[in-house]
Structure formats: structure tokens, C-alpha cells
N, C-alpha and C positions, 0 to 999 in steps of 0.2 A: 542453899547455892548463892553466888556470888550472881548476881548478874551487872552484866555491862553499862554502863548506862554508857548514851553516846553523845556524843560535845556540840551542842548546839551549833550554826553555824549561820552565817548574818552578818546583816548590818544590826547595831545596837538603835532605840531610839533616837537615841541622843545625838550618836553619831546618825543618823538619818537625816534628824532640825539641823544640823550643820549640814549635813552635805543641801542639801535644799534652801537655807538656808542664804547660803556659798551661791547657788544658783539661781536664788531668784536676783541677790545684788547682782549677779553678772549679768541678769537677763536685763536688769532696771538701765544700769550703765548702758550696755548696749542699743537698746532702747533710746537713747540719747545721742549716741555715735552717729547711728545707722542716717538722720536726717539730716547730719554737716556732710556725711561721707556723697548720702544726693546733693545732697547744694555744688559739691566741687566736681561733681558731675557734668552738673549745669555748668557750674565758672570757667568747664575745661573748652565746650563744648560754644560755649559765649566767645569765650576767648578767640577759639579755630575761626568761630564763622565772623569777626571782628577784625580782623587778621587781614578780610579782602578791599578794609579805603584805601584810601591813595591817602589823608593825613590825619595829626597823630588827633584832629580836631572831629574827624569823623568813623574813625576807631572807636575814640571814649563814643562818638554819639549809635554804630550801629552797636556800643556793647551795652549801652543804657535799654535800652529798643526791649536786645535779648533780653538781659534783666530782669524787666517790665515783665515778659511774657514769662517767665519761670521759676519768677518771685524770689530774683537774690536782692540778699538787705543787705550780706555780708560787705559786698566789697562795692565799690561803683567808679563810673569809669572813670575818674579822679587820680581814680588808685591805681591803674594799669600805667607802667612801662615799655611806652613805645619805645623802639631802635628800630631802627634798618642794615640788616647784615645783607651786601653784595645786591643785588636789586627785589630779596627779599623783604616782607616786614615783619618783625619778631615782640609780638604782645606778651610781657611775663606781672606776673601777677602775684599778690604772697600777701594771706591777713593768717589771725586764729584768731578761735574762737573759742571761751568757757564753758565750759559745762558745770553745774555748784554740783558737789557731789556732798556735803555732811557738813553745818559747824563752818570754820573757816579754814575747809578742803575742797576743789576748784582742781578739774583735768584742764587741762589748756590743747587743745592740737593747731597745730601750725601746717596754713597748707600751704605750700607754693606748686607753679608750672609757667611751660608755656608757651604759644603757641608754636606747633611745628612746620 
């Protein structure tokens, strides 16, 4: 009598290793991006706080104080662009962070924003 063999289904061991490695690499890169995204949120919060100043020097001083509290290292008060639109002070910023991946490869993240 001929027995019917059921076909095996599922992921092979090599496929499992490949997808496991892919998930691990993605996780390592995401773990390096997350602190820069958190720092961007802190910069945005400090910029919105700094726009309450009355002069450019005061805006930069307020930002530097907030940056010291929130441990912001990517940007300083001197890097801010302070303008006036109507009767409101607008503070803009832009900076970039580089994350070393492997060998000569880097991931460059560019952050920019302005106060509300």
C-alpha cells in the first residue's frame, strides 16, 4: 500500500537564522536611534521654553539652562536662529546626528524644528 506523506510546512533553520539576524540588526539600529529621538523632543521643549525671552541673548541663555537640565549635547544656544514674526519671537533649530553602523557606513539623522 502506498502511504501519502504529508508535506512539512514551516520555516527552515536557515530561514529562522536569517530572519532572527535581520530582527537583531534592526533592533540594534533602533536602540541607537531612540535616544536621538528623545533628545529631539527635549530640544523642542527647551526651544518652546526659550522663546519666552525678550532678547536674543536671553533666549539663548534660557535654552542653555534648559539644555543643561535635560542633558542636551547636540545643540547649544549659539546654534539657535532667533527671529521675530509680528510681535512673537520664533526660535528655529537644525542639527544632525551620525550613528556609526559598520566600517565606513554611517546613518545620518537630520533634525530641524521651530517654536510654536
